[in-house]
VEXGUTOR-531342 format. One line per field, with one value per residue (C-alpha): residue number from 0; chain; x, y, z. Coordinates in steps of 0.2 Angstrom, whole numbers, padded with zeros to 4 digits. Last residue first. Layout:
BEGIN
resi = c(NUM/...) $
chain = c(A/...) $
x = c(X/...) $
y = c(Y/...) $
z = c(Z/...) $
//
This chain:
BEGIN
resi = c(497/496/495/494/493/492/491/490/489/488/487/486/485/484/483/482/481/480/479/478/477/476/475/474/473/472/471/470/469/468/467/466/465/464/463/462/461/460/459/458/457/456/455/454/453/452/451/450/449/448/447/446/445/444/443/442/441/440/439/438/437/436/435/434/433/432/431/430/429/428/427/426/425/424/423/422/421/420/419/418/417/416/415/414/413/412/411/410/409/408/407/406/405/404/403/402/401/400/399/398/397/396/395/394/393/392/391/390/389/388/387/386/385/384/383/382/381/380/379/378/377/376/375/374/373/372/371/370/369/368/367/366/365/364/363/362/361/360/359/358/357/356/355/354/353/352/351/350/349/348/347/346/345/344/343/342/341/340/339/338/337/336/335/334/333/332/331/330/329/328/327/326/325/324/323/322/321/320/319/318/317/316/315/314/313/312/311/310/309/308/307/306/305/304/303/302/301/300/299/298/297/296/295/294/293/292/291/290/289/288/287/286/285/284/283/282/281/280/279/278/277/276/275/274/273/272/271/270/269/268/267/266/265/264/263/262/261/260/259/258/257/256/255/254/253/252/251/250/249/248/247/246/245/244/243/242/241/240/239/238/237/236/235/234/233/232/231/230/229/228/227/226/225/224/223/222/221/220/219/218/217/216/215/214/213/212/211/210/209/208/207/206/205/204/203/202/201/200/199/198/197/196/195/194/193/192/191/190/189/188/187/186/185/184/183/182/181/180/179/178/177/176/175/174/173/172/171/170/169/168/167/166/165/164/163/162/161/160/159/158/157/156/155/154/153/152/151/150/149/148/147/146/145/144/143/142/141/140/139/138/137/136/135/134/133/132/131/130/129/128/127/126/125/124/123/122/121/120/119/118/117/116/115/114/113/112/111/110/109/108/107/106/105/104/103/102/101/100/99/98/97/96/95/94/93/92/91/90/89/88/87/86/85/84/83/82/81/80/79/78/77/76/75/74/73/72/71/70/69/68/67/66/65/64/63/62/61/60/59/58/57/56/55/54/53/52/51/50/49/48/47/46/45/44/43/42/41/40/39/38/37/36/35/34/33/32/31/30/29/28/27/26/25/24/23/22/21/20/19/18/17/16/15/14/13/12/11/10/9/8/7/6/5/4/3/2/1/0) $
chain = c(A/A/A/A/A/A/A/A/A/A/A/A/A/A/A/A/A/A/A/A/A/A/A/A/A/A/A/A/A/A/A/A/A/A/A/A/A/A/A/A/A/A/A/A/A/A/A/A/A/A/A/A/A/A/A/A/A/A/A/A/A/A/A/A/A/A/A/A/A/A/A/A/A/A/A/A/A/A/A/A/A/A/A/A/A/A/A/A/A/A/A/A/A/A/A/A/A/A/A/A/A/A/A/A/A/A/A/A/A/A/A/A/A/A/A/A/A/A/A/A/A/A/A/A/A/A/A/A/A/A/A/A/A/A/A/A/A/A/A/A/A/A/A/A/A/A/A/A/A/A/A/A/A/A/A/A/A/A/A/A/A/A/A/A/A/A/A/A/A/A/A/A/A/A/A/A/A/A/A/A/A/A/A/A/A/A/A/A/A/A/A/A/A/A/A/A/A/A/A/A/A/A/A/A/A/A/A/A/A/A/A/A/A/A/A/A/A/A/A/A/A/A/A/A/A/A/A/A/A/A/A/A/A/A/A/A/A/A/A/A/A/A/A/A/A/A/A/A/A/A/A/A/A/A/A/A/A/A/A/A/A/A/A/A/A/A/A/A/A/A/A/A/A/A/A/A/A/A/A/A/A/A/A/A/A/A/A/A/A/A/A/A/A/A/A/A/A/A/A/A/A/A/A/A/A/A/A/A/A/A/A/A/A/A/A/A/A/A/A/A/A/A/A/A/A/A/A/A/A/A/A/A/A/A/A/A/A/A/A/A/A/A/A/A/A/A/A/A/A/A/A/A/A/A/A/A/A/A/A/A/A/A/A/A/A/A/A/A/A/A/A/A/A/A/A/A/A/A/A/A/A/A/A/A/A/A/A/A/A/A/A/A/A/A/A/A/A/A/A/A/A/A/A/A/A/A/A/A/A/A/A/A/A/A/A/A/A/A/A/A/A/A/A/A/A/A/A/A/A/A/A/A/A/A/A/A/A/A/A/A/A/A/A/A/A/A/A/A/A/A/A/A/A/A/A/A/A/A/A/A/A/A/A/A/A/A/A/A/A/A/A/A/A/A/A/A/A/A/A/A/A/A/A/A/A/A/A/A/A/A/A/A/A/A/A/A/A/A) $
x = c(0121/0120/0107/0089/0082/0069/0062/0060/0041/0040/0021/0016/0020/0031/0021/0035/0028/0038/0055/0063/0076/0095/0108/0126/0139/0155/0171/0187/0204/0215/0210/0199/0180/0165/0150/0133/0115/0099/0082/0064/0058/0062/0079/0083/0077/0087/0103/0102/0098/0114/0124/0118/0120/0138/0133/0144/0149/0164/0176/0166/0170/0188/0191/0182/0190/0182/0166/0154/0140/0127/0134/0134/0153/0156/0160/0170/0183/0195/0196/0202/0189/0192/0200/0187/0184/0165/0152/0134/0125/0107/0103/0085/0080/0069/0083/0084/0094/0099/0092/0104/0104/0116/0125/0143/0154/0170/0185/0192/0191/0193/0180/0176/0162/0155/0153/0143/0132/0129/0125/0114/0105/0103/0095/0084/0078/0074/0064/0054/0050/0044/0048/0042/0056/0055/0072/0070/0085/0099/0105/0109/0124/0120/0134/0142/0158/0167/0172/0167/0153/0149/0145/0134/0125/0123/0114/0096/0099/0106/0091/0079/0089/0090/0071/0070/0082/0071/0055/0043/0031/0022/0025/0020/0029/0025/0039/0033/0038/0050/0066/0061/0054/0070/0081/0072/0071/0090/0094/0084/0092/0110/0106/0099/0114/0126/0116/0119/0137/0139/0129/0140/0156/0149/0145/0163/0170/0159/0164/0182/0190/0176/0179/0163/0155/0171/0167/0163/0146/0155/0167/0152/0143/0159/0160/0142/0141/0157/0151/0134/0143/0154/0141/0128/0139/0145/0128/0122/0136/0134/0116/0118/0131/0120/0105/0115/0122/0104/0098/0112/0108/0090/0094/0105/0091/0079/0091/0093/0074/0072/0084/0075/0058/0065/0073/0057/0047/0059/0058/0039/0039/0050/0039/0024/0033/0037/0019/0012/0025/0019/0001/0006/0015/0032/0046/0065/0079/0071/0078/0091/0094/0083/0096/0089/0090/0071/0073/0086/0075/0061/0073/0078/0059/0055/0071/0065/0048/0054/0066/0052/0040/0051/0056/0038/0032/0045/0042/0023/0025/0035/0021/0007/0017/0017/-0001/-0007/0004/-0004/-0021/-0017/-0010/-0025/-0037/-0028/-0028/-0047/-0051/-0043/-0051/-0068/-0065/-0060/-0075/-0087/-0079/-0080/-0098/-0101/-0113/-0131/-0144/-0162/-0176/-0193/-0209/-0223/-0218/-0203/-0201/-0183/-0172/-0155/-0144/-0128/-0119/-0110/-0104/-0111/-0115/-0133/-0137/-0130/-0124/-0133/-0136/-0153/-0161/-0179/-0186/-0205/-0219/-0225/-0215/-0200/-0202/-0204/-0189/-0178/-0185/-0182/-0196/-0202/-0185/-0190/-0175/-0162/-0159/-0167/-0159/-0142/-0130/-0120/-0131/-0148/-0164/-0183/-0181/-0197/-0204/-0222/-0221/-0206/-0188/-0174/-0157/-0142/-0125/-0115/-0102/-0117/-0109/-0103/-0121/-0128/-0118/-0121/-0140/-0139/-0130/-0141/-0157/-0171/-0166/-0175/-0175/-0192/-0195/-0202/-0187/-0176/-0185/-0182/-0164/-0163/-0173/-0160/-0145/-0152/-0155/-0138/-0131/-0142/-0136/-0118/-0120/-0128/-0115/-0101/-0108/-0110/-0093/-0085/-0094/-0090/-0072/-0070/-0076/-0065/-0050/-0052/-0053/-0038/-0029/-0034/-0029/-0012/-0010/-0014/-0001/0011/0008/0010/0026/0032/0028/0036/0051/0053/0051/0065/0076/0073/0078/0094/0098/0095/0106/0120/0119/0120) $
y = c(-0062/-0064/-0051/-0050/-0032/-0035/-0050/-0038/-0041/-0043/-0044/-0029/-0019/-0004/0012/0024/0028/0041/0041/0029/0017/0016/0004/0006/-0007/0000/-0010/-0011/-0003/-0019/-0017/-0002/-0003/0005/-0006/-0002/-0005/0001/0006/0003/-0010/-0024/-0017/-0018/-0036/-0041/-0034/-0041/-0058/-0057/-0052/-0067/-0080/-0086/-0099/-0093/-0106/-0097/-0110/-0109/-0091/-0093/-0105/-0095/-0078/-0065/-0076/-0077/-0089/-0078/-0062/-0046/-0045/-0046/-0028/-0026/-0040/-0030/-0017/-0030/-0031/-0025/-0035/-0028/-0011/-0012/0000/-0004/0010/0015/0030/0037/0045/0060/0066/0084/0081/0063/0057/0047/0030/0020/0004/0004/-0011/-0012/-0023/-0030/-0048/-0048/-0042/-0053/-0064/-0050/-0039/-0053/-0055/-0036/-0036/-0051/-0043/-0027/-0034/-0046/-0031/-0021/-0035/-0037/-0019/-0017/0001/0019/0028/0039/0045/0062/0070/0067/0052/0041/0029/0012/0002/-0016/-0018/-0034/-0046/-0061/-0067/-0048/-0047/-0062/-0055/-0038/-0045/-0044/-0027/-0021/-0027/-0018/-0002/-0003/-0004/0011/0021/0017/0025/0016/0021/0006/-0008/-0025/-0037/-0054/-0064/-0075/-0065/-0078/-0068/-0064/-0081/-0089/-0079/-0083/-0102/-0102/-0094/-0106/-0121/-0114/-0111/-0129/-0136/-0126/-0132/-0150/-0147/-0140/-0155/-0168/-0159/-0159/-0178/-0181/-0171/-0181/-0198/-0194/-0196/-0207/-0220/-0232/-0222/-0223/-0241/-0242/-0233/-0218/-0217/-0219/-0204/-0194/-0198/-0195/-0179/-0172/-0177/-0169/-0153/-0152/-0158/-0146/-0131/-0139/-0144/-0126/-0118/-0129/-0127/-0108/-0107/-0117/-0106/-0090/-0095/-0099/-0082/-0073/-0083/-0078/-0060/-0060/-0067/-0055/-0041/-0048/-0050/-0032/-0026/-0036/-0029/-0011/-0014/-0022/-0007/0005/-0004/-0005/0014/0016/0005/0015/0031/0024/0018/0035/0043/0031/0036/0055/0066/0061/0052/0054/0045/0027/0019/0006/0000/-0016/-0024/-0042/-0048/-0046/-0028/-0025/-0032/-0021/-0006/-0011/-0013/0004/0012/0004/0010/0028/0027/0019/0033/0047/0039/0034/0052/0060/0047/0050/0069/0066/0054/0067/0081/0069/0064/0080/0075/0058/0066/0078/0064/0053/0067/0071/0052/0051/0067/0059/0042/0050/0059/0042/0033/0046/0044/0025/0027/0033/0048/0046/0060/0055/0065/0059/0058/0068/0084/0082/0073/0071/0056/0054/0038/0034/0022/0006/0001/-0013/-0001/-0006/-0016/-0002/-0007/0000/0016/0024/0041/0048/0065/0065/0067/0049/0047/0053/0040/0026/0032/0031/0014/0007/-0004/0009/0008/-0001/-0009/0000/-0003/0012/0023/0020/0023/0036/0052/0043/0048/0043/0028/0019/0019/0022/0040/0043/0043/0055/0049/0060/0052/0064/0078/0090/0100/0084/0077/0094/0092/0073/0076/0091/0080/0065/0075/0071/0084/0098/0114/0122/0132/0117/0107/0120/0120/0101/0104/0116/0103/0089/0101/0104/0086/0081/0094/0087/0069/0075/0083/0067/0057/0067/0067/0048/0045/0058/0051/0033/0037/0048/0033/0021/0032/0039/0021/0016/0031/0027/0009/0015/0027/0014/0002/0016/0020/0001/0000/0016/0008/-0008/0001/0011/-0004/-0013/0002/0004/-0014/-0012/0003/-0006/-0021/-0009/0001/-0015) $
z = c(0206/0187/0187/0190/0189/0176/0186/0201/0205/0224/0228/0238/0223/0223/0220/0226/0243/0251/0261/0249/0256/0252/0256/0262/0266/0274/0274/0285/0284/0279/0261/0258/0256/0250/0246/0237/0238/0230/0235/0228/0241/0229/0226/0244/0246/0230/0235/0253/0246/0235/0251/0261/0247/0249/0262/0276/0290/0296/0289/0273/0272/0277/0263/0250/0254/0243/0241/0227/0230/0222/0216/0227/0229/0210/0207/0224/0221/0211/0225/0238/0252/0270/0285/0298/0306/0301/0295/0292/0283/0280/0268/0269/0252/0248/0237/0243/0258/0261/0277/0288/0295/0307/0311/0318/0320/0330/0332/0348/0341/0322/0310/0295/0302/0312/0297/0288/0302/0303/0284/0285/0300/0292/0276/0287/0298/0282/0275/0291/0292/0274/0267/0267/0277/0292/0298/0305/0313/0325/0315/0330/0328/0334/0341/0340/0349/0345/0359/0349/0361/0364/0345/0345/0360/0352/0336/0343/0351/0335/0325/0337/0336/0317/0316/0328/0318/0302/0309/0298/0284/0277/0265/0269/0258/0251/0243/0229/0214/0208/0213/0231/0234/0227/0237/0253/0248/0244/0260/0270/0261/0264/0283/0285/0275/0286/0302/0296/0293/0311/0318/0309/0315/0333/0331/0325/0340/0352/0344/0345/0362/0369/0355/0355/0341/0331/0327/0308/0312/0318/0303/0292/0300/0299/0280/0276/0286/0278/0260/0263/0270/0254/0241/0245/0241/0225/0219/0223/0214/0198/0198/0200/0187/0175/0179/0178/0161/0155/0162/0152/0137/0139/0142/0126/0116/0124/0119/0101/0100/0106/0093/0079/0085/0084/0067/0061/0068/0059/0043/0043/0046/0031/0021/0027/0022/0005/0002/0006/-0006/-0019/-0016/-0017/-0004/-0009/0001/-0001/0008/0009/0025/0028/0046/0044/0033/0035/0017/0015/0021/0008/-0005/0000/-0001/-0019/-0024/-0017/-0025/-0042/-0040/-0037/-0052/-0063/-0057/-0063/-0079/-0083/-0079/-0090/-0104/-0102/-0104/-0120/-0126/-0121/-0130/-0146/-0145/-0154/-0169/-0169/-0169/-0183/-0193/-0190/-0194/-0210/-0215/-0211/-0221/-0236/-0233/-0232/-0249/-0257/-0249/-0256/-0273/-0272/-0268/-0285/-0287/-0293/-0298/-0301/-0309/-0307/-0317/-0326/-0319/-0307/-0290/-0283/-0283/-0274/-0277/-0269/-0281/-0281/-0298/-0310/-0324/-0328/-0312/-0301/-0284/-0270/-0259/-0258/-0258/-0260/-0260/-0259/-0272/-0273/-0289/-0279/-0266/-0279/-0288/-0272/-0268/-0286/-0291/-0304/-0313/-0329/-0337/-0348/-0366/-0373/-0360/-0367/-0353/-0343/-0345/-0345/-0354/-0354/-0342/-0339/-0322/-0327/-0321/-0332/-0327/-0331/-0325/-0322/-0316/-0306/-0306/-0306/-0320/-0330/-0328/-0335/-0351/-0353/-0351/-0364/-0376/-0374/-0378/-0366/-0353/-0361/-0350/-0353/-0337/-0328/-0333/-0325/-0309/-0309/-0312/-0297/-0287/-0292/-0288/-0270/-0268/-0273/-0261/-0247/-0251/-0251/-0234/-0227/-0235/-0228/-0211/-0211/-0217/-0206/-0190/-0194/-0199/-0183/-0172/-0180/-0181/-0163/-0157/-0166/-0159/-0142/-0144/-0150/-0136/-0123/-0131/-0131/-0112/-0108/-0117/-0109/-0092/-0096/-0103/-0087/-0076/-0085/-0085/-0066/-0063/-0073/-0064/-0047/-0052/-0058/-0042/-0031) $
//
């Protein structure tokens, strides 16, 4: 990973340096072009002024008797002016010339600089000489009876311009050295940051959402780094949420499969019994007075078991699927328990079991649904009656938990108790501690699951305390004040495998 990152950083570094060098070359070329134009124009203007001044000085000399018609004199002054001297008459004929035989030269009246000088102005022009065949800069000034022209070869001008140009290029290149060093430093720093950003993006693409960029700046790259870190955090949160949802879906799928298997099994047993005894009766047992009544009683018991199972399934389904309607209000819990105990007392008397209500001796107001509380207590008392032997006792009561704003309701029996390893699964659907005894007693295996969901739908919780052979105590809680629970049961987030 480190070698890949360093290789990527090196590539970015060389690309940045290449871009900087290209920019510097373009800038140097632009400086060279513009500077050449400026220098050449300025040098020519300066030279034209110098030649004009020299021309006027020679014109002043002519007025004071200087004779430029002699070849020696013309050559001498041409050397001092470092140019070519030409004296032209008003008719355009050449009177004297420093670099050629004036007698063989053509008339100069058509030359633009000569025309300007003959008109009394300073004239200048650049062209190739027809006499010598060399490019010249011509400057002509008016004199008595004609014009005086000084010419300098353009090659000399270009040579001077080239010297200045080289000096400027060298100076500019030297001035660029600090910029190049600074560019190297910036390119290296930016290359490292871009390399780390690209490496981090690659880690995100590979699914490593835990990775983070260690250092972030305050510039634009720093903003990009912070945004990438935020993206990584959001992706990590989304991935964890997806994992949780996937786990929940797997959990729900397991629950669904277990539920289907359990329901199928629970339905198959009474249906098989009903079918078997019905066929036995149809095959002739109907006429047997010793067996037909017993067979019909067995059929009725299994039909009642099916009816109870169907009713419990419908109740559990309504609660879990947000179809159970609640009417929350403040109720005296002890009075609700008294009504339930009164309704369950005949069943207790029939089994010779003492069912009593333990008075709290204090306030027992709870914010709950009266019918749901009655069903919870009824299921718990019914469960206690099934597992408590004759002569046993069941106690129902409620008490206010100090400082918690919670009412605690309990159903305590002197039954057979529950093994410790069975307690965690006691509230699961269709889970029975003693399956044979439960089916014998007509239990559906859904009562405690219904208890748990009804209690949670009212904002409470349920637990069990038990010692094997010493009885069990089922305890559930109810809020004293309104907890904002919906009138429609919405406990989807609380669903478990039970």
